[in-house]
C-alpha positions as protocol buffer text, in pm:
chain_id: "A"
residue {
  index: 1
  type: MET
  ca { x: 9359 y: 13415 z: 10346 }
}
residue {
  index: 2
  type: SER
  ca { x: 9257 y: 13151 z: 10596 }
}
residue {
  index: 3
  type: LEU
  ca { x: 9531 y: 12905 z: 10694 }
}
residue {
  index: 4
  type: VAL
  ca { x: 9479 y: 12530 z: 10726 }
}
residue {
  index: 5
  type: TYR
  ca { x: 9709 y: 12332 z: 10960 }
}
residue {
  index: 6
  type: SER
  ca { x: 9783 y: 11965 z: 10879 }
}
residue {
  index: 7
  type: HIS
  ca { x: 9994 y: 11689 z: 11020 }
}
residue {
  index: 8
  type: ILE
  ca { x: 10208 y: 11476 z: 10791 }
}
residue {
  index: 9
  type: CYS
  ca { x: 10369 y: 11175 z: 10952 }
}
residue {
  index: 10
  type: ALA
  ca { x: 10473 y: 10813 z: 10902 }
}
residue {
  index: 11
  type: ALA
  ca { x: 10392 y: 10594 z: 11202 }
}
residue {
  index: 12
  type: ALA
  ca { x: 10417 y: 10225 z: 11282 }
}
residue {
  index: 13
  type: GLU
  ca { x: 10117 y: 10023 z: 11404 }
}
residue {
  index: 14
  type: ASN
  ca { x: 10227 y: 10098 z: 11762 }
}
residue {
  index: 15
  type: ASN
  ca { x: 10250 y: 10473 z: 11673 }
}
residue {
  index: 16
  type: ILE
  ca { x: 10634 y: 10482 z: 11682 }
}
residue {
  index: 17
  type: ILE
  ca { x: 10761 y: 10758 z: 11456 }
}
residue {
  index: 18
  type: GLY
  ca { x: 11137 y: 10760 z: 11542 }
}
residue {
  index: 19
  type: LEU
  ca { x: 11428 y: 10609 z: 11722 }
}
residue {
  index: 20
  type: GLN
  ca { x: 11719 y: 10832 z: 11833 }
}
residue {
  index: 21
  type: GLY
  ca { x: 11638 y: 11096 z: 11570 }
}
residue {
  index: 22
  type: GLU
  ca { x: 11604 y: 10845 z: 11284 }
}
residue {
  index: 23
  type: LEU
  ca { x: 11319 y: 10675 z: 11101 }
}
residue {
  index: 24
  type: PRO
  ca { x: 11313 y: 10306 z: 11198 }
}
residue {
  index: 25
  type: TRP
  ca { x: 11225 y: 10209 z: 10839 }
}
residue {
  index: 26
  type: ASP
  ca { x: 11335 y: 10284 z: 10485 }
}
residue {
  index: 27
  type: ILE
  ca { x: 11039 y: 10354 z: 10259 }
}
residue {
  index: 28
  type: PRO
  ca { x: 11146 y: 10570 z: 9959 }
}
residue {
  index: 29
  type: GLU
  ca { x: 10788 y: 10618 z: 9836 }
}
residue {
  index: 30
  type: ASP
  ca { x: 10695 y: 10772 z: 10173 }
}
residue {
  index: 31
  type: LEU
  ca { x: 10983 y: 11019 z: 10147 }
}
residue {
  index: 32
  type: LYS
  ca { x: 10869 y: 11107 z: 9798 }
}
residue {
  index: 33
  type: TYR
  ca { x: 10509 y: 11154 z: 9917 }
}
residue {
  index: 34
  type: PHE
  ca { x: 10632 y: 11378 z: 10199 }
}
residue {
  index: 35
  type: LYS
  ca { x: 10828 y: 11595 z: 9953 }
}
residue {
  index: 36
  type: GLU
  ca { x: 10538 y: 11622 z: 9704 }
}
residue {
  index: 37
  type: LYS
  ca { x: 10288 y: 11717 z: 9976 }
}
residue {
  index: 38
  type: THR
  ca { x: 10509 y: 11976 z: 10150 }
}
residue {
  index: 39
  type: LEU
  ca { x: 10693 y: 12144 z: 9861 }
}
residue {
  index: 40
  type: GLY
  ca { x: 10615 y: 12513 z: 9849 }
}
residue {
  index: 41
  type: LYS
  ca { x: 10458 y: 12505 z: 10198 }
}
residue {
  index: 42
  type: ALA
  ca { x: 10545 y: 12626 z: 10542 }
}
residue {
  index: 43
  type: LEU
  ca { x: 10663 y: 12359 z: 10786 }
}
residue {
  index: 44
  type: ILE
  ca { x: 10645 y: 12376 z: 11160 }
}
residue {
  index: 45
  type: MET
  ca { x: 10875 y: 12140 z: 11350 }
}
residue {
  index: 46
  type: GLY
  ca { x: 11044 y: 12089 z: 11688 }
}
residue {
  index: 47
  type: ARG
  ca { x: 11408 y: 12134 z: 11745 }
}
residue {
  index: 48
  type: LYS
  ca { x: 11489 y: 11760 z: 11754 }
}
residue {
  index: 49
  type: THR
  ca { x: 11313 y: 11707 z: 11422 }
}
residue {
  index: 50
  type: PHE
  ca { x: 11505 y: 11993 z: 11265 }
}
residue {
  index: 51
  type: GLU
  ca { x: 11834 y: 11847 z: 11404 }
}
residue {
  index: 52
  type: SER
  ca { x: 11744 y: 11502 z: 11261 }
}
residue {
  index: 53
  type: LEU
  ca { x: 11692 y: 11655 z: 10913 }
}
residue {
  index: 54
  type: GLY
  ca { x: 12039 y: 11809 z: 10932 }
}
residue {
  index: 55
  type: GLN
  ca { x: 11939 y: 12108 z: 10728 }
}
residue {
  index: 56
  type: ALA
  ca { x: 11646 y: 12324 z: 10624 }
}
residue {
  index: 57
  type: LEU
  ca { x: 11423 y: 12155 z: 10369 }
}
residue {
  index: 58
  type: PRO
  ca { x: 11453 y: 12340 z: 10039 }
}
residue {
  index: 59
  type: LYS
  ca { x: 11167 y: 12528 z: 9870 }
}
residue {
  index: 60
  type: ARG
  ca { x: 10974 y: 12536 z: 10193 }
}
residue {
  index: 61
  type: LEU
  ca { x: 10946 y: 12784 z: 10481 }
}
residue {
  index: 62
  type: ASN
  ca { x: 11109 y: 12606 z: 10776 }
}
residue {
  index: 63
  type: ILE
  ca { x: 10986 y: 12712 z: 11123 }
}
residue {
  index: 64
  type: VAL
  ca { x: 11161 y: 12555 z: 11420 }
}
residue {
  index: 65
  type: ILE
  ca { x: 11023 y: 12552 z: 11777 }
}
residue {
  index: 66
  type: SER
  ca { x: 11279 y: 12566 z: 12062 }
}
residue {
  index: 67
  type: ARG
  ca { x: 11261 y: 12714 z: 12408 }
}
residue {
  index: 68
  type: ASN
  ca { x: 11631 y: 12791 z: 12371 }
}
residue {
  index: 69
  type: LYS
  ca { x: 11628 y: 13144 z: 12228 }
}
residue {
  index: 70
  type: ASN
  ca { x: 11998 y: 13100 z: 12139 }
}
residue {
  index: 71
  type: PHE
  ca { x: 11944 y: 12787 z: 11935 }
}
residue {
  index: 72
  type: ALA
  ca { x: 12137 y: 12846 z: 11613 }
}
residue {
  index: 73
  type: VAL
  ca { x: 11940 y: 12814 z: 11290 }
}
residue {
  index: 74
  type: PRO
  ca { x: 12047 y: 12901 z: 10939 }
}
residue {
  index: 75
  type: LYS
  ca { x: 11940 y: 13239 z: 10794 }
}
residue {
  index: 76
  type: ASN
  ca { x: 11663 y: 13077 z: 10593 }
}
residue {
  index: 77
  type: VAL
  ca { x: 11499 y: 12918 z: 10902 }
}
residue {
  index: 78
  type: LEU
  ca { x: 11264 y: 13096 z: 11147 }
}
residue {
  index: 79
  type: LEU
  ca { x: 11289 y: 13021 z: 11518 }
}
residue {
  index: 80
  type: CYS
  ca { x: 10990 y: 13037 z: 11751 }
}
residue {
  index: 81
  type: SER
  ca { x: 10979 y: 12977 z: 12122 }
}
residue {
  index: 82
  type: SER
  ca { x: 10644 y: 12793 z: 12127 }
}
residue {
  index: 83
  type: LEU
  ca { x: 10380 y: 12635 z: 11906 }
}
residue {
  index: 84
  type: ASP
  ca { x: 10144 y: 12928 z: 11968 }
}
residue {
  index: 85
  type: SER
  ca { x: 10415 y: 13174 z: 11853 }
}
residue {
  index: 86
  type: ALA
  ca { x: 10466 y: 12962 z: 11537 }
}
residue {
  index: 87
  type: TYR
  ca { x: 10090 y: 12982 z: 11471 }
}
residue {
  index: 88
  type: GLN
  ca { x: 10100 y: 13362 z: 11531 }
}
residue {
  index: 89
  type: LEU
  ca { x: 10399 y: 13397 z: 11295 }
}
residue {
  index: 90
  type: CYS
  ca { x: 10209 y: 13212 z: 11025 }
}
residue {
  index: 91
  type: GLU
  ca { x: 9886 y: 13412 z: 11074 }
}
residue {
  index: 92
  type: GLU
  ca { x: 10070 y: 13745 z: 11075 }
}
residue {
  index: 93
  type: ASN
  ca { x: 10266 y: 13662 z: 10764 }
}
residue {
  index: 94
  type: SER
  ca { x: 10006 y: 13456 z: 10576 }
}
residue {
  index: 95
  type: MET
  ca { x: 10045 y: 13671 z: 10260 }
}
residue {
  index: 96
  type: GLY
  ca { x: 10415 y: 13587 z: 10255 }
}
residue {
  index: 97
  type: ILE
  ca { x: 10360 y: 13218 z: 10314 }
}
residue {
  index: 98
  type: TYR
  ca { x: 10381 y: 12998 z: 10002 }
}
residue {
  index: 99
  type: ASP
  ca { x: 10047 y: 12823 z: 10048 }
}
residue {
  index: 100
  type: PRO
  ca { x: 9756 y: 12840 z: 10297 }
}
residue {
  index: 101
  type: GLU
  ca { x: 9819 y: 12482 z: 10410 }
}
residue {
  index: 102
  type: ILE
  ca { x: 10077 y: 12473 z: 10686 }
}
residue {
  index: 103
  type: PHE
  ca { x: 10237 y: 12135 z: 10766 }
}
residue {
  index: 104
  type: ILE
  ca { x: 10332 y: 12025 z: 11116 }
}
residue {
  index: 105
  type: ILE
  ca { x: 10605 y: 11764 z: 11071 }
}
residue {
  index: 106
  type: GLY
  ca { x: 10696 y: 11655 z: 11424 }
}
residue {
  index: 107
  type: GLY
  ca { x: 10811 y: 11539 z: 11655 }
}
residue {
  index: 108
  type: GLY
  ca { x: 10590 y: 11353 z: 11890 }
}
residue {
  index: 109
  type: GLU
  ca { x: 10536 y: 11631 z: 12138 }
}
residue {
  index: 110
  type: ILE
  ca { x: 10467 y: 11888 z: 11868 }
}
residue {
  index: 111
  type: TYR
  ca { x: 10210 y: 11650 z: 11709 }
}
residue {
  index: 112
  type: ARG
  ca { x: 10044 y: 11599 z: 12046 }
}
residue {
  index: 113
  type: GLN
  ca { x: 10022 y: 11970 z: 12124 }
}
residue {
  index: 114
  type: SER
  ca { x: 9886 y: 12061 z: 11777 }
}
residue {
  index: 115
  type: LEU
  ca { x: 9632 y: 11784 z: 11727 }
}
residue {
  index: 116
  type: SER
  ca { x: 9344 y: 12001 z: 11832 }
}
residue {
  index: 117
  type: LYS
  ca { x: 9436 y: 12265 z: 11571 }
}
residue {
  index: 118
  type: VAL
  ca { x: 9474 y: 12045 z: 11259 }
}
residue {
  index: 119
  type: THR
  ca { x: 9213 y: 11995 z: 10988 }
}
residue {
  index: 120
  type: PHE
  ca { x: 9393 y: 11718 z: 10796 }
}
residue {
  index: 121
  type: ILE
  ca { x: 9621 y: 11431 z: 10895 }
}
residue {
  index: 122
  type: TYR
  ca { x: 9828 y: 11270 z: 10622 }
}
residue {
  index: 123
  type: LEU
  ca { x: 9946 y: 10951 z: 10787 }
}
residue {
  index: 124
  type: THR
  ca { x: 10160 y: 10683 z: 10631 }
}
residue {
  index: 125
  type: ARG
  ca { x: 10070 y: 10383 z: 10846 }
}
residue {
  index: 126
  type: ILE
  ca { x: 10346 y: 10123 z: 10841 }
}
residue {
  index: 127
  type: HIS
  ca { x: 10182 y: 9785 z: 10906 }
}
residue {
  index: 128
  type: ARG
  ca { x: 10439 y: 9665 z: 11157 }
}
residue {
  index: 129
  type: SER
  ca { x: 10545 y: 9760 z: 11510 }
}
residue {
  index: 130
  type: TYR
  ca { x: 10888 y: 9905 z: 11584 }
}
residue {
  index: 131
  type: GLU
  ca { x: 11104 y: 9996 z: 11883 }
}
residue {
  index: 132
  type: GLY
  ca { x: 11134 y: 10371 z: 11922 }
}
residue {
  index: 133
  type: ASP
  ca { x: 11146 y: 10674 z: 12148 }
}
residue {
  index: 134
  type: ALA
  ca { x: 10906 y: 10912 z: 11972 }
}
residue {
  index: 135
  type: CYS
  ca { x: 10533 y: 10845 z: 11918 }
}
residue {
  index: 136
  type: TYR
  ca { x: 10245 y: 10985 z: 11716 }
}
residue {
  index: 137
  type: PRO
  ca { x: 9939 y: 11050 z: 11933 }
}
residue {
  index: 138
  type: GLU
  ca { x: 9631 y: 10834 z: 11900 }
}
residue {
  index: 139
  type: ILE
  ca { x: 9398 y: 10991 z: 11646 }
}
residue {
  index: 140
  type: PRO
  ca { x: 9066 y: 11070 z: 11816 }
}
residue {
  index: 141
  type: MET
  ca { x: 8829 y: 10894 z: 11573 }
}
residue {
  index: 142
  type: ASP
  ca { x: 8533 y: 11065 z: 11723 }
}
residue {
  index: 143
  type: GLN
  ca { x: 8686 y: 11389 z: 11576 }
}
residue {
  index: 144
  type: PHE
  ca { x: 8841 y: 11263 z: 11246 }
}
residue {
  index: 145
  type: GLN
  ca { x: 8721 y: 11057 z: 10952 }
}
residue {
  index: 146
  type: GLU
  ca { x: 8931 y: 10873 z: 10703 }
}
residue {
  index: 147
  type: ILE
  ca { x: 8863 y: 11027 z: 10359 }
}
residue {
  index: 148
  type: ASP
  ca { x: 9130 y: 10854 z: 10149 }
}
residue {
  index: 149
  type: ARG
  ca { x: 9338 y: 10539 z: 10162 }
}
residue {
  index: 150
  type: LYS
  ca { x: 9603 y: 10396 z: 9928 }
}
residue {
  index: 151
  type: ASP
  ca { x: 9749 y: 10057 z: 10033 }
}
residue {
  index: 152
  type: ARG
  ca { x: 10094 y: 9947 z: 9933 }
}
residue {
  index: 153
  type: ASP
  ca { x: 10250 y: 9600 z: 9939 }
}
residue {
  index: 154
  type: GLY
  ca { x: 10606 y: 9567 z: 10049 }
}
residue {
  index: 155
  type: ASN
  ca { x: 10828 y: 9472 z: 10332 }
}
residue {
  index: 156
  type: PRO
  ca { x: 10687 y: 9633 z: 10534 }
}
residue {
  index: 157
  type: SER
  ca { x: 10348 y: 9700 z: 10383 }
}
residue {
  index: 158
  type: TYR
  ca { x: 10197 y: 10044 z: 10442 }
}
residue {
  index: 159
  type: SER
  ca { x: 9906 y: 10266 z: 10366 }
}
residue {
  index: 160
  type: PHE
  ca { x: 9876 y: 10639 z: 10282 }
}
residue {
  index: 161
  type: LEU
  ca { x: 9582 y: 10756 z: 10490 }
}
residue {
  index: 162
  type: THR
  ca { x: 9413 y: 11096 z: 10485 }
}
residue {
  index: 163
  type: TYR
  ca { x: 9191 y: 11202 z: 10769 }
}
residue {
  index: 164
  type: LYS
  ca { x: 8973 y: 11515 z: 10791 }
}
residue {
  index: 165
  type: ARG
  ca { x: 8829 y: 11677 z: 11100 }
}
residue {
  index: 166
  type: LYS
  ca { x: 8462 y: 11571 z: 11113 }
}
residue {
  index: 167
  type: ASN
  ca { x: 8310 y: 11906 z: 11200 }
}
residue {
  index: 168
  type: LEU
  ca { x: 8459 y: 12042 z: 10873 }
}
residue {
  index: 169
  type: LEU
  ca { x: 8322 y: 11767 z: 10642 }
}
């Protein structure tokens, strides 16, 4: 089975994705979208993202990256020391993984390091700028093409965007 790595993220117009471990906005439909897309999948995340969640996300394989080998995770969470070791874990255990699509869910540094590996980007673009301390990287549009868009009105307005790597179209 060949695995596919994807990003899923909500980002403001200025690419802010978080402020002190919290989302700077409250968009219930985005949280529902995240849950629907990731249910039954493996998730790779950094330590700060895991801590901001407060617990493992149910009905998903949670893989946390931390350089601290003594970082305490619950029994149902796997700990890796690097992004490469998380990829290796997924590849070696692909038959035990729920689904061939593996979601990378943050934070900013994990997104930046993994951008060259992903096939899809599921981006909720919030049409407003926010203050924050975590950013999503600029999407290299020479490498990705928007393949789906669903716009939503609201305060703030936002769009569900799907990008696919061009050399795989």
